[in-house]
N, C-alpha and C positions, 0 to 999 in steps of 0.2 A: 902374707897372702892368705894363709890358712885361717888366721884370726878374722880377717875381713869376711871370708866366706862363711865362717861360723856365725859371725855377728849378723850377716844377712839372713841366714837360715833362722836364727832366733827371732829376728824381726818379723819374718814372714809367718812363722808359727804364732807369734804374739798377735799379729793382725787377724789371722784365721781364728784363733781362740776368741778374740774379742768379738769378731763378727758372729761366731757361733753362739755366744752368750749375750748378744746385743738385745737390749730390752725391746720387746714388741709393744706397740701402742695399745691403749685401751680402746675398745669398740663399744658402740651403743647397740643394744639389742632391743628391738620392739616386740612386744608380746600382744597378739590379738586373742580375744577371749569370748566366751559366752557369758552374758550378764544376767542369767536367770538364777544366779546364786550370789556369792559374795563379791564377784568382780563388778567393776564400774565402767570398764571400757578398755582403752589401750594403755599399756604400761611400758616403761623403759627400765633397763638395767645397764650397768657398766659391766663389760666383760673383759677380764684380764687374760690376754692371749699368752701370757707367760705361765700362769698357774691354772687357768681354766675356771677361775672363780667368778661368780656373779655377785654383784653388790649394788647398793644405792638404788633400790626400787623406787620408782615414782609413777604416779598416775599422770600420763601424758595428755589424755583426752577422755572425757566422759562420752560414751557412745553406746548405743544398743547393739549387742551381738556383732562386734567387729571381728568376725571369725576368719577373715583373710585380708592380708595387707600386701601392699607393693610400694616400693620406693623408686622414684625416677632415677635415671642414670646420673643426672647431675646433682643428685641428693638435695634438690630444692623442694620436692613435694613428696608427700606420702598419701596413699589412697587406701580406703578401707570400705569393705562391704558392710551393710547393715542387714544381717541375715534374718529378715523378718518377712511377714506377709502383710504387714499393715503400716508400712512407711507412708503409703498413700493408698488410693483406691485400687491401684494396679499391682501392688506387691511390695518388694523390698527396696532398699536404697543403697547409694554409694556416696561417700563423702571424700572431699579433697581437703588436704591440709597443706599449709606452707611449713616447711621443715627448716629449722635453723638451730645448729648446736644441740641437737637432740630434743628441742622443744617444738611442739605442734601448735600452729595457729589456724583455726578454722577458716576455710575459704568458702565452700558451699557444698550443698548436698542436692542430689537429684534422685528421682524415682527410677528404678531399673526396668520398669514395665514387666516385671516377672517376680513371682514369689520366691523367697529364700535364696538370694544370691549367695554363692558359696566360693567363688573364685574370681580373681581379676588379674589382668596383665596389661602391660604398657607396650606400645609399638616402638617407642624410641623416637617417633617423628610426629607426635601430636595426637595420638589416639589411645583410648582405653577400652578394653573389652571386659564384659562382666557375664559370667555364666549363672543363669537363674535355675536352680535345681528343680523346685516344684513348678516353676513357671514353664519349664521345658523350652526356654529360649535364650538367646544371647543378645545383649545390648552393647552397641559400639558407639562410644561417645567421642566427639572431637574435644580437644582441650584448648582452652583459651591461652593467650600468650603467657599469662602468669601461672598456668598450670591448673586453673580452676576448670570445672566441668561445664561444657556448653550445653545448650538445650537440644531437644529433638534428636535423640540417638537413632541410629539404624537398628531395627530389631529383626533378628533372624529367628523365625519360629520353627521349631522341630516337631511340634505336635502333629501337623498334617503329614509328616513323612511316613507314619506307620499307623495303620488302622487297628492293630492288635496291641502292640506294646506302648507303654506310656513313656514319653520323653522325660529325661532328667539330665539336662546339661550340667556337667560337673567341672569342666575346665575349659577355658578358652585362652589360647596362646597364639600370639602373633608369630609368624614365620617370615623368612625373607620373601617367600612367594605369596603370602596371604595370611590365613588364619586356620587353625586347627582346633576342633572342639570334640572333647569326649562326651558321649551321651550314654550314661550308665543304663538308662532304661531301654534304649534302642540297641544296646550291645554293638555300638559302632563308634568309630571316630570319623567325623565329617571334616572335609577339606574345602576351604573357600579361597578364591583368588580375588585380588582387588582389581576392579575395573573402574577407572576414574575415581569417584569418591565413594563407591559402594562395593560391598563384598558379595560375590556370586559363587554358586557351586563350581568347584574346580573340575577338571577333566576326570581325575580319579576322585569322585565325590565321597565315596564311603569305603572305609576299612572295616570289614565285618569280623565279628568275634563269635565264638561259641555261644549259643543261647544260655543266658544266665551268668555270663562272665562278669558283666558290669564294669567296663573300662572306666577308670576314675581319673588318674593323673598320668602324665607322660613326661619324658625327657629325651633329648636328642644326644647322639654320639657322633663322633667323626664329622663335625660340621654339618649335621643334618642328614648324613648318609645312613645313619642308623636311628631307629625310633624304638624306645622302650616304654611299654604301656603296662601299668600295674592295674590289675583287675580286682575290684573290691569283693565281688560276690563269690567267685570260685577260687580266690587266693592264688593267683598265678601272675606271672609276668610274661607278656608277649613281646618278642623281638621281631622287628621289621627291618628290612634292608631296601634301600631305594634302587630300583633297576635303571637301565639306560634310558627308559622313557620318562623317568621321574616319578614312577608309581612305587608305592611301598608294598613289598611282598613279605608275608610272614615266613620266618625261617626257624623260629624256635619258640616253644612255650615251656616255662619251668614253674614248678610249684614253689610257693613261698613258705609253706608250713612243714614242720618235721613230720616224717612218715608215721610216727607213733602219737602224734597229737590227736586227741579225741575231744572235740568240743566245737563250738561256733567261733569263727574268726573272720574278720573282714579287713582287707588291705586298705591302706590310706594313702601314704605319700611315697615318693620315689625320687632319688637323687643320684647322680654320678659324682664321683670324687673329682676334684679340679683337674687331676692329671688323666682322667678317663679310664683309670685302671680298675676301679671297683664301683659296683652298683649296690645301693642300699634301698631297702623297702621296709615299711612299717606294717606290722600285723596287730590288729586290735582284736584281742581274744586270746591268742597265743601270747600276746604282749611281748613281742620281740622285734628287733631289727634284724632282718635277714641280709646276709652279705654275699655278694657274688664277685668273682674275678672276671674281668672282661678280657676275652681274647683280643689282642691288639691287631690281629689280622682280620679275623672274621666278625668280631663284635659279639660273638656268642658268649653265653654265661656258664661259668662253673661255680658250684656252691663252695663257699669258704666256710660258712657256719652261720650261727645266729646268736644274738646277745639279748638277754633279758633286759627290758627297759626299766626294771625296778619300779613298776607302777602299773596302772591299768588304763587301757584305751589310748595308746600312742597315736596321736593325730599327725600333724605336721612335725617334721624335724628339719634341722638345718646344720650345715657346716659353717664354722666361723670363717672370716676372710683369709686366715692363714691356711685353712684346710686341715689343721692339726687336731681339731676338736669337732665332735658331733653332739648336738643338743637335741633332746627329745621333749615334746610337750605331751604329758600324760593327763588327759582331760579328767577322767573319773577319780583319780587319786590326787588331783590338783598339785602336781609337782613337775618341775623342769629338771631333767637329769642330764649331766654333762659327762661325756666319755672322751677319753684320749684316743686318737686314731693312729694305729700303726701304719705309717705311710708305705711300707714295703709289703706287709701282709694283708692290710685292709681290716684287720681285727680291731675290736673296741675294748677298752679297759675303763671300768667305772671309776669316776673321780669324785663326784659330789652330786647332791641334789638340793633344790631350793623349793620350798613350798610356795605355790602360787595358785589362786583360785581359777579353775576352769580354763587352763591354757589351751589354745588351739593352734595358733600360728606364730612362728618365730622368724623374724627377719632382721638381718644386720644392716645398719646404716653404712 
C-alpha cells in the first residue's frame, strides 16, 4: 500500500515537473519602423519564449513609415499606418495585408484624410480607426469581407473643437460602447458612441487634463472600470474610475520620472500586465520603463521602480504572449531590448538586445 502511494506521488511530481519545463512555442514578432534611415518597412523576428531570444530577422513588407501596426483577432490580417503627409493630397495612408504563417501579402491602401497617422485599432466587428496626428482628426474605415479597406471612411475632425489649442489626435481605440480618442494638443480624451453606422459625441464627451499634459496613449483595467492615460508632455499617468453614471472621474495622477531627474523627457507607451497587477510606461529622455503596482481594490498606483531601457528614446513596448517578457523598441539607438519580467514583483531584468534600424512598434502575432 505504501509503495503504491509513493509511486503515485512520484508520478504526480514527475508530471508537475514536466509541465513546469514544458517547451513554449516560438512566436512571430512584427516590428514597425521609420524608413528615413536604414529601415525599409515592416520586419519579422522569431521569438523564443523559453529563452527570450530574437532570431531570424526578415523584411516582411516594404512600406513607408509603418510606425504603428495592428493584427486582427483571427490573425488573418495585419494593418499598418503610413505616417506621412504625402500619401495623397490629403495626408497619410493606411495599408491592409493578408497574414499567413508570418508572411504578409498586400491587399490595398487608402488615404486617411489626415497627415501623419500614428495609431490604429480594430473594432473586432469590421471597422478600423486611425488617429491622424498632424491632421487633428480620426478616420474610421469599414473592412471588406477579406479584411481589406473599404472606401469613404467617416472622418471625425477635432480642429473645430478649440479655437486656441491645436488638435493632435494620438490614439483611437474602440470600446464596448463606442470609441475613445486621445488628443495631445487639446489636452483631452474624447468619447464617442456608435449610432447606427456613425460615431457621434457621447454624453460624457470630454475628459479634460491639466494644460500641457498631452495625453498620448491609454489602457483599461477591471474590464473598463478603470482608465489609465499616459501624458507625453508633463510625464504623468492619470487614473480614472467609471462612476455609476458611466462617466470617468479622475482619482489619481502620478509622475513617471525620478524626482532627481534633470532634463527633458516625454512619455510614450503604456501597458498593464496580463494579470492586471502591474502597470508599465515608457519615458523618452530619462530612457526608462517606469513600473507601478496596481491596487487590486481601488486600481490606484504605487511606484515599484524604473528600469533603464539600455538605449535611447523608447517608443512602443510590448509583452510577449506568455507575459513573462517585456520588449522595448529604442528608436534613436536602433535596438530592441528584451527583459525578463518578475511575475510576483513586476520588476524587469535585462536579458539581451538586438540591433534593428529605427524600431517604433512591436506586435506579436
